C-alpha positions as CSV (number, residue, x, y, z in Angstrom):
1,X,44.9,-6.4,-0.2
2,X,43.9,-7.9,-3.5
3,X,41.4,-5.9,-5.6
4,X,37.7,-6.6,-4.8
5,X,36.2,-9.0,-7.3
6,X,33.8,-7.6,-9.9
7,X,30.1,-7.8,-9.0
8,X,28.9,-11.2,-10.1
9,X,26.6,-11.5,-13.1
10,X,24.3,-14.3,-14.0
11,X,22.9,-13.8,-17.5
12,X,20.2,-16.1,-19.1
13,X,20.6,-16.6,-22.8
14,X,17.2,-17.8,-24.1
15,X,18.6,-18.3,-27.6
16,X,15.9,-19.0,-30.2
17,X,13.3,-20.2,-27.7
18,X,9.8,-19.0,-26.5
19,X,7.1,-17.2,-28.3
20,X,6.6,-13.5,-27.3
21,X,3.8,-14.5,-25.0
22,X,5.8,-17.2,-23.4
23,X,8.8,-14.9,-23.0
24,X,6.8,-12.2,-21.3
25,X,5.4,-14.8,-18.9
26,X,8.9,-16.1,-18.1
27,X,10.2,-12.6,-17.6
28,X,7.5,-11.8,-15.1
29,X,8.2,-15.0,-13.2
30,X,11.9,-14.3,-13.1
31,X,11.3,-10.6,-12.1
32,X,9.1,-11.8,-9.2
33,X,11.7,-14.4,-8.1
34,X,14.9,-12.4,-8.5
35,X,14.2,-8.6,-8.1
36,X,16.6,-7.2,-5.6
37,X,19.1,-10.0,-6.0
38,X,22.6,-9.5,-4.4
39,X,24.2,-10.1,-7.8
40,X,23.5,-8.7,-11.2
41,X,20.8,-10.7,-13.1
42,X,20.2,-10.3,-16.8
43,X,17.8,-11.7,-19.3
44,X,18.8,-12.1,-23.0
45,X,15.6,-12.9,-24.9
46,X,15.2,-13.1,-28.7
47,X,14.9,-9.8,-30.6
48,X,11.1,-9.7,-31.0
49,X,10.7,-9.9,-27.2
50,X,13.0,-7.1,-26.2
51,X,10.5,-4.2,-26.0
52,X,7.9,-6.2,-24.1
53,X,10.5,-7.7,-21.7
54,X,11.9,-4.2,-21.1
55,X,8.4,-3.2,-20.0
56,X,8.1,-6.2,-17.7
57,X,11.4,-5.5,-16.0
58,X,10.9,-1.7,-15.7
59,X,11.5,-0.7,-12.1
60,X,13.2,-3.9,-11.1
61,X,16.9,-4.7,-10.6
62,X,17.0,-7.1,-13.6
63,X,19.0,-6.1,-16.6
64,X,18.1,-6.7,-20.3
65,X,20.5,-7.7,-23.0
66,X,20.4,-8.6,-26.7
67,X,21.8,-11.8,-28.1
68,X,23.7,-10.0,-30.9
69,X,24.0,-6.9,-33.0
70,X,25.4,-6.0,-36.3
71,X,28.6,-4.0,-37.0
72,X,26.9,-1.0,-38.8
73,X,24.4,1.5,-37.5
74,X,22.1,1.3,-40.5
75,X,22.0,0.2,-44.1
76,X,21.1,-2.6,-46.5
77,X,21.6,-5.5,-44.2
78,X,18.3,-7.3,-44.3
79,X,17.4,-9.1,-41.1
80,X,20.2,-7.6,-39.0
81,X,19.7,-5.4,-35.9
82,X,22.1,-2.5,-35.3
83,X,23.4,-1.3,-31.9
84,X,21.7,2.0,-32.5
85,X,18.4,0.2,-32.5
86,X,19.1,-1.3,-29.1
87,X,19.9,2.0,-27.3
88,X,17.3,2.8,-24.7
89,X,16.0,-0.8,-24.7
90,X,19.0,-2.9,-23.7
91,X,21.7,-2.6,-21.1
92,X,24.1,-5.1,-22.7
93,X,24.7,-7.1,-25.9
94,X,26.2,-10.5,-26.2
95,X,28.8,-10.9,-29.0
96,X,30.9,-13.8,-30.2
97,X,28.8,-16.6,-28.9
98,X,30.0,-20.0,-30.2
99,X,26.8,-20.6,-32.1
100,X,27.4,-17.5,-34.1
101,X,31.1,-18.3,-34.6
102,X,30.7,-21.9,-35.6
103,X,27.1,-22.3,-36.9
104,X,26.7,-18.9,-38.6
105,X,30.3,-18.5,-39.6
106,X,31.2,-15.2,-37.8
107,X,34.9,-14.4,-38.0
108,X,37.0,-12.8,-35.3
109,X,37.2,-9.8,-37.5
110,X,33.4,-9.4,-37.7
111,X,33.1,-9.8,-34.0
112,X,35.7,-7.2,-33.4
113,X,33.8,-4.8,-35.7
114,X,30.5,-5.5,-33.8
115,X,32.2,-4.8,-30.5
116,X,33.5,-1.4,-31.7
117,X,30.0,-0.6,-33.0
118,X,28.3,-1.6,-29.7
119,X,30.8,0.4,-27.6
120,X,30.2,3.4,-29.9
121,X,26.6,3.3,-28.6
122,X,27.7,2.8,-25.0
123,X,26.3,-0.7,-24.7
124,X,28.2,-3.0,-22.3
125,X,29.5,-6.0,-24.2
126,X,29.4,-9.6,-23.0
127,X,32.2,-11.1,-25.1
128,X,32.1,-14.9,-25.4
129,X,35.3,-16.9,-26.1
130,X,36.1,-20.5,-26.0
131,X,37.6,-23.6,-27.8
132,X,36.1,-26.5,-29.6
133,X,36.6,-30.0,-28.5
134,X,39.2,-30.6,-31.2
135,X,41.1,-27.5,-30.1
136,X,41.1,-28.7,-26.5
137,X,42.4,-32.2,-27.6
138,X,45.1,-30.4,-29.6
139,X,46.1,-28.5,-26.4
140,X,45.5,-25.1,-28.1
141,X,42.8,-23.8,-25.8
142,X,44.9,-20.9,-24.5
143,X,46.0,-20.0,-28.0
144,X,42.4,-19.9,-29.2
145,X,41.2,-17.8,-26.3
146,X,44.2,-15.4,-26.8
147,X,43.4,-15.0,-30.5
148,X,39.7,-14.3,-29.8
149,X,40.5,-11.8,-27.0
150,X,43.2,-9.9,-28.9
151,X,41.2,-9.6,-32.0
152,X,38.2,-8.2,-30.2
153,X,39.9,-5.9,-27.7
154,X,43.2,-4.6,-29.2
155,X,41.4,-1.8,-31.2
156,X,38.8,-0.6,-28.8
157,X,38.9,1.4,-25.6
158,X,37.0,-0.1,-22.7
159,X,36.3,1.7,-19.5
160,X,35.2,0.6,-16.0
161,X,32.0,-1.5,-16.2
162,X,31.9,-1.6,-20.0
163,X,32.9,-5.2,-20.6
164,X,32.2,-8.8,-19.4
165,X,34.0,-11.8,-20.7
166,X,32.3,-15.2,-20.8
167,X,34.4,-18.4,-21.2
168,X,32.3,-20.9,-23.0
169,X,34.0,-24.1,-24.1
170,X,32.2,-25.0,-27.3
171,X,32.1,-28.7,-26.4
172,X,30.1,-28.0,-23.2
173,X,27.4,-25.8,-24.7
174,X,24.1,-27.5,-24.8
175,X,25.7,-31.0,-24.5
176,X,25.1,-31.6,-20.8
177,X,28.9,-31.8,-20.4
178,X,30.4,-29.2,-18.1
179,X,34.1,-28.2,-17.7
180,X,35.3,-29.3,-14.3
181,X,35.7,-26.3,-11.9
182,X,39.5,-26.8,-12.2
183,X,39.3,-26.7,-16.0
184,X,37.1,-23.7,-16.0
185,X,39.3,-21.9,-13.4
186,X,42.5,-22.6,-15.3
187,X,41.1,-20.8,-18.5
188,X,39.5,-18.0,-16.5
189,X,42.9,-17.3,-14.8
190,X,44.5,-17.2,-18.2
191,X,41.7,-14.8,-19.4
192,X,42.4,-12.5,-16.4
193,X,46.1,-12.4,-17.2
194,X,45.4,-11.5,-20.9
195,X,42.9,-8.8,-19.8
196,X,45.6,-7.3,-17.6
197,X,47.8,-7.0,-20.7
198,X,45.1,-5.7,-23.0
199,X,43.2,-3.4,-20.7
200,X,45.5,-2.5,-17.8
201,X,43.8,-1.5,-14.5
202,X,40.4,-1.7,-16.1
203,X,40.8,-5.5,-16.2
204,X,40.0,-5.6,-12.5
205,X,36.4,-4.4,-13.3
206,X,35.7,-7.1,-15.9
207,X,33.6,-10.0,-14.6
208,X,34.6,-13.4,-16.1
209,X,31.7,-15.7,-16.5
210,X,31.6,-19.4,-17.2
211,X,29.1,-20.8,-19.6
212,X,28.5,-24.3,-20.8
213,X,25.7,-26.5,-19.4
214,X,25.6,-24.6,-16.1
215,X,22.9,-26.0,-13.9
216,X,21.5,-25.7,-10.4
217,X,23.5,-28.8,-9.5
218,X,26.9,-27.6,-10.6
219,X,26.7,-23.8,-10.1
220,X,27.9,-23.6,-6.5
221,X,31.0,-25.6,-7.3
222,X,31.9,-23.4,-10.3
223,X,31.3,-20.2,-8.4
224,X,33.6,-21.3,-5.6
225,X,36.5,-20.8,-8.0
226,X,38.0,-17.3,-7.4
227,X,38.2,-16.2,-11.1
228,X,34.7,-17.2,-12.0
229,X,32.4,-14.3,-11.3
230,X,29.1,-15.7,-12.5
231,X,27.6,-17.5,-15.4
232,X,26.2,-17.2,-18.9
233,X,23.3,-19.7,-18.7
234,X,21.6,-21.4,-21.6
235,X,18.9,-24.0,-21.2
236,X,18.5,-23.6,-17.4
237,X,17.6,-19.9,-17.9
238,X,14.3,-21.0,-19.4
239,X,13.3,-22.7,-16.1
240,X,12.4,-20.3,-13.3
241,X,13.4,-22.7,-10.5
242,X,16.7,-23.7,-12.1
243,X,17.7,-20.2,-13.0
244,X,16.7,-18.9,-9.6
245,X,18.9,-21.6,-7.9
246,X,21.9,-20.6,-10.0
247,X,21.4,-17.0,-9.0
248,X,21.1,-18.0,-5.3
249,X,24.4,-19.9,-5.7
250,X,26.1,-16.8,-7.0
251,X,24.7,-14.8,-4.1
252,X,26.0,-17.3,-1.6
253,X,29.5,-17.3,-3.3
254,X,29.6,-13.6,-3.1
255,X,28.6,-13.5,0.5
256,X,31.4,-16.0,1.2
257,X,33.9,-13.8,-0.6
258,X,32.8,-10.8,1.4
259,X,33.2,-12.7,4.6
260,X,36.7,-13.7,3.7
261,X,38.0,-10.2,3.2
């Protein structure tokens, strides 16, 4: 019998959107709609919202994550937020998102340092990897993903339930263009193979998400692929009905997987 797939995760990355008041209102609506879901559901609001959203989610099944953290615990790093500051507030932290890699210029080396710092404080890491459109056209997608995974994971110990990997093709993020299920599955299969090499048996506990213009309309088709265990959702996570529909699609896919075993 093949190993049971990891518990699906649908994480909503709000990016730099919503005022604090708007964010709390959105969190309440999502809690009311999704508490008790059959999959993991997580909200990743901006830093100023974290404490308030934690209060809104208290007692519910929804998880809370930060969109980033710095690689040091404290110091003269104006504007940065350390993983030590997130402990007790957040369950997870997102690292390596393409907007931080390509807009803010974060290197593989810095992302690796951030991951080590986050794990030092026992935060689960959602590690985002993915290629640009130019890299896909040059047929270097797998090499890019390999480089990003190896840089981040070769120097850190990861245990059961301590890591999530999100495949986000840069050309699909916020563009309305989505990788086809076959394209996404091909890369997620490759990621699973590399995780086996890097992590050994622990790799079976790592959910692999797809991100990049995930919507209520395409979620079910993506989740039907066996190596896609959920989604890292951008714009649709700001809309209660759309995000709820994506979560329901993940629940339905999981029920189908359970029925097939």
